[in-house]
Every structure is written in structure tokens, then in C-alpha cells.
N, C-alpha and C positions, 0 to 999 in steps of 0.2 A: 441604730439605723443601718440598713444594708448599704454597701458601697454602690455607687453608680457604676454601670458597666459601659465600656468603650470598645468598639471594634476598630482596629487599625488595619487599613488596607493599603499595602505598599509592596511593590515588587522588588525593591532593592533590599536585599537581605540584611545588610549592616544597619541601615536606617530603621528597618522594621524592628530589629532586635533592640536598638537604642530607644525607640519610642515605647516599646513594650516594657523596658526596664524603667525608664523615667516616669511614664504615666502610671505604671503599676505600683508606684509608691503611694499613690492617692486613690487609684481606681482599680476596678476589676477589669483587666485588659485581655482581650482575645485578638488574634491576628489572622490575616489572610493575605496571600501573595497576589491576588488579582480579583476582579469583580465576580467571576464565577464562584471562587472559593468563598467570597464574602456573602453571596446570596445563600450558600449552604449554611454558613455560620448564623446568618439572620434567621433562617428557617428553623434551625436548632433552638435558638433563643434570641429574641430581639434585643439589641443593645439599647442603652439610653442615649448614645451618641455615636456617630461614625466619623472617623478621621480618615480621609482617603486621598491617595495620589490620583492624578488625572491620567497620565500616560502610562498604561499598563498593558501587558499582553492578554490575549483571549477576550477580556472585557474591560474597557477603560472606565474611568471614574464617572464620565457622563452617562454611559450606558447603565452602570450600576445605579446611579441616582435616579435615572428614568424608570428602571425596573421597580425600584422601591416605591416611587411616587405613584405607581399604578395600583398598589395594594393598600386597602384601607388600614390594615394593621401596621403598616410600616411607613406610610407617607408622612407622618408627623415626626419621625426620628430626626433630631438635629444633625446637620451634615456640614463638615468642614473639609474644604478641598486644600490639599498640599500639592504644589506643582513647581517645577523649575521654569515654566513658561510665565514670563512677566508681562506678556502683551495684554493689552486692554481687551482684545476680542475674547480671549479665554475667560477673563474675569467677568465680562458682561454676559457671556453665555451661561456661566455658572450661576450668576445672580438671577437670570431669567428663568432658569429651571428650578428655582426654589432652594438653592444652596444657602445656608445660613451665614457662612463665613468663607474667606478665601485667603490663604497665607502662601506667600511665595518663598521657595527655597533659595538660598539657605535661610533658615529662620532661627530665632531665639526660642529655646524650649520653654523659658518662663513666659514668653509672650503667648505661646500655644496653650500653656496651662491656664493662663488668664482668660483666653478666649473660651476655652472649654468650660471653665467655671462659670463664666457669664452666661453661656448658652444653656447650661444645665439649670442654673438658677431661673432663667426665663422659662424653661420647660416645666420646672417644678411649680412656678407661679401659675402657669397656664393650666397644669393638671389640677392644682388645688382649686382654681376657679371653676374648672369643668366639674370636678367632684362636688363642689358646693352647689352648682346649678342642678346637677343630676339628683343630688340628695334632697334639695328643696322640691324638685319636681315629684320625687317619690313621696315626700312628706305630704305634699298637697293632695296626692292621689290616695293616701292612706287615711285621710281624715274627711269627715262629712262637711258639706258646705252649709248645712242648716241643721236645726234640731227639731224634734217633735214639739208640737204645741197642743196641749190638752188643758181644758178648763180645770182650774184648781191646782195646777202643777207648774213648776219651773224646771226646765232641763237645760244644762249647759255643760261645756267641757273646755279644758285648757290644754294646749299642747305646745311644747317648746323643745325641739330637738337640740342636742348639744353638737355644736359645729355642724357637720353635714349629716348628722343623724344616726339613729340606730334602728331598732326593730319594733318600736311601739306602734300598735294599731288600735283604731277605734272606728266602729261602724254601727249603723242601726238600719232596720227596715220595719215597715208596718205590715202586719198580716191580720186582716180583719180589724177587730177592735183592740188588738194587742200589738206590742212592739217587742222586737228582739234586738238586744244590744250585744255587741262583741267588744270586749276589752282584752288586749293581749300584749305579749312581748315575745318576739322571736329572738332567740339567743344570738348574741354577737354585737359588733359595733360597726359603725360606718356604713359604707355603701353595700358591703356584702350582706349585712343584716337587712338593710333597706330593700335590696332585691328580693331576698327570701321572704321578708314581711309582705311585700307586694304580691308575690306568688301565693303565699300562704293565705292571705286575705281572699284571693280568688277562690281557693279551695273552700274556705268558710262560706263565702257567698253562694257558690254553686251547690254546696251540700244543703244549706238552708233552703234554697230554691227547690231542689230536687225532693226533699223530704217533708216539706211543710204539709203536703196533702195527706201524709201518712201519720205524722206525729207532731205534737207541739212540745214534746219533752226536751228541754235543753240537754239532759243527760244522754238521751238516745242520739241526738244530733252530735254531741261531743264524741260519742263512740264512733260514729261514722267518719267524722273529721280525722280522728286519731288513726283509724284503719287506713284511710287514704294516704295520710302523711307517712305512715310506716311502710306502706307497700310501693309508693311511687319512687322510682329511682332518682328523679331529679331532686326530690325533697328528703331522701333517706337519711341525710346527715343533719337535718333540721330539727331542732327541738324548740318547743314554744310553751309558754304558760298562757292560759286562756280562761276568761270568764264568759259564759253565755248566760244571758239574763232575759227572761220573758216578763214583760211588765203589762199588767192589766190595770189601767188607770181607773176603770169603773169600780173595781173591787179593791183598789188600793193595795194590790199584791205584787210581789216579785217572786218568781220562781227561777232559781239559778242553779248552775253546776260550775264547779271550780276545778280546773285542771292545773293545779300547782301555782296559781297566780297569787299575787299579794292579797291577803284577806281584806275584804271591803269593810267599811264602817257603816253601821246604822245609827243615826242620830235620833234619839227619842227625847221626850221631856225630862227623862232621868239622866240624860247625858249620852255621850257616844259609847258604842260598844262594838267590839270586833265580831264579825260573822265568821266563826271559827272553822267551819267545815271546808276541807280541801282534799282533792284526789291527786293522782300522779300526773305530772306534766305530759304533754303530748309528744309523740314521736319515739317513745321508749319501747313499749310493748303493744303488739297489735290487739291482744285480747283484753286490754284494760277496760274495766267497767267504771261507770260514773254514776253519781247519785244526784237526784233532784232535791232541793230544799226550798221551802216556801216561807216567806215572811211578810208581815203587814207593815205598811208605812203609816204611822200615826199622824194625826193632824199636827202640822207644824214640824214634822219630822223630815228626815232626809236620808238618802242612800248615797254613799260616796265610794267610788272605785278609783284606783290609781295604779301606776306602774312602779317598779322598784327604785327608780331614780329618786323618788320622794323619801322613802324610808332609809335609803342608803346614803343620804346626804351626810357629809362628815361634820362632826361637832368639834369644838375647840380642843377637847381632850383626846382627839384622835378616834373616838368611837363613832358609831352611826346613830342617826335619829331613831331608827327602829320602829316597830309597831306601836310601842308605848308612847314614843315621841309623837307619832302621827295622831294617836288618840288624844294626847294632851293638847295638841294644836287644833284639834277638831271641836273642842269644847265651845259651845255657844255660837258656832258658826251659822246656825240656821236663822239667827236674828240679824245677821249682817246683810246689807244690800248686795254685796259682791263677795259671797262666801269663799270662792276659790282664791281670789286675790288676797283676801284676809288670811287664808290658810298659808299661802306662799310667803306672805310677809312674816308670819309668825315663825315659819320654818327657817327663813333666812336670818331672822334675829337670833336664833339659836345656833346658827351655823358658824363654821370656821371661816368661810369665805362669804362674799357678798353676792355670789351667783351660784347657780346649781351646778353640781359636778357631772351630771348625767342628764339624759333625756327625761323630761317631766311630762306626764299626762295625768289629768284628773278629770273624772266624770262626776257630775253632781245632778241628782234628781230629788227635788224637794216638793213636798205636799204643803200647800199654803193652808192657813187657818181661815176657814170661811167666816165672812162677816155678816 
């Protein structure tokens, strides 16, 4: 983990060098001789915490803290005042302006280190909670609130982000008598992947909306999405795997194209089988072509798509579950009342741990047996 960074603002040369030396044993320390220099340092790179004197030439500590509090990007930086003024008025003024701590000179360096550690821990907890909230908000927006309802069919999905998430996406829309499903994974972990997944899903939705009048081919839609992804500067470093699926419930058919995504499973009366065809992932080459494939869902059969967190689940021997492991766990699922939960239970029984190591997303579409 990278060191926390601290900016020491102190006009007294000897004390400034002493603080730089002592704090530098634990933290990445930069220094400034007054508030104006400190603002320049902050604009170059915002520190994780500021330790500042109050009485300084050009710009004092109060003016520095006030300037930083007016900017959204710097107002939350923890701030400790050092001062030779022991009067209560200075202390109260510092607290009113949002200063986190106040230490009077002369001070014990171990005391200062203890205060710094406490404030950084508090800031890290706050940031973790904020990341979790943002991640959950992105997760909620990346998943549908309801699923299609068609006579003779059951459609459901399961999504569980790991910590505050990664780049799994799932979406659907109805066009006439058909449905288009999007199952994908934007490369990366955490909030970075969540942000790009959210942006990427916007590209998918807009492309589907713009092209539906001209084509219903998942492959042609995929080519358009890939072209936009490669050409757009904001998304040029984004790579994604994606399944686009067109479902016709009246004809019991699925037409799909696969851009490097985990190969789905078709469950038939003869058992589960991998749908093997796959093309290149999105975001690599502008002129990549994609292929449509069509399959039929038999009575009592099901189609299952998932993201890589499922097959990359670690086993006790250190290996991964893999496609064959997913196939093994998919046997007989169509006869269970809650097939996805049964699948997850089976995977965890085989796993090294009692929880999943990564984000998990599973989409299940089952054709019931008519009575």
C-alpha cells in the first residue's frame, strides 16, 4: 500500500526540517514555508493531511485553511494547526473553521504522530464508507429492477458485487415481441470499473435504441458498440466482454453474439452443454466482426449466462472451478425451485472458502414444461 502523504507548512526553517525528518520515517512528506507555497504544493498534488503553523508571513494558517475549504477537491483534507499561541481564542477560531486538531508548541513529536495516525485512520474509514456507498449506487443502476414475464417461461438473475464492486453489467429491453439481454464484464476492479461499466452500459443502451429500426442482429449491434468504444477518447482504454442475446419467446429461440464473454450453458433433457462460439472482446480493434448464432430452448430446458467470478472461484487445491466445474454444478438445475441459489450452493461446497472471491452475476432463462 502506498504511503500516506503529508504537507508540513512551517515558516521556521529548523522546525520545518525537523518535522520533515521525523514524519518522513513513516509518511511521504513535502514542505512549504508559508500558505502561498502550500497552495502551490496542493495544486501540484493534494496531500492526505496538512500540518500547518498559524502565524506565518504572506499567508497565515487561517487564510490557507479558508482557501482550501472553498474548493470541493481540498475541503475534506484533514488539517492540524501548530502554534505557539496558547490562548483559547485561537483554538476556538481554528475549531470553528473546520480544523481537525490543534497542538500548541512546544509539543511532543510522538503526540503529533499519534494525532496524525488517528486522523488518517478516520479519513480512511470515511473514504471506505463513501466508496462503498458510491459502489452500491453504481451497482443498483447497473442492474434491472424487474425481469420480463412471458407465459411458459421463468426469467431471473442474481448479482452480488465483491466489496464495493467491479464491472459486471446486466440489462434487458423489450422490442416488439422480442427481448434483448445484455450480459457483460468491464475489465477492472472497484469503483474505477464501476464507473466505466456505468458509462459502457450507456453506450450499449444508446446503440440498441439507435439501431433497432435498422437491424435486430445482435452481431451488427455488437460491431456498432465496439466501433464506438474504440473511437471514443473517454473509453479508449476500456475493454469489455459482452453477450448480446435476442430472445423470441413465441418461437422458443435465442439468437446471440459473444464478444469474448464466458461461454453460456444450455441445459437440455440430455444435460448441460457449453455454447462454444465466441469472438474477440470489445475495445481492441475497430473493424472486428461478430457472428450471430441461434439455438432453441427445449421444453423444460434453460439458458444460463454468468460472469467470470463464477468459474474463477478458487478450489481447495488452488485451482479454479473453470467451465467444466460450472457444467458439473449445472446438472439437474432445471428441476430445482431456485436454480441459481442451488448453483451457488454447489459451487461454494466445492470451494476453498465459504464465500465468493469476486463479483458474481448469473442470468437464468427457463422454459417450463406445459401441463
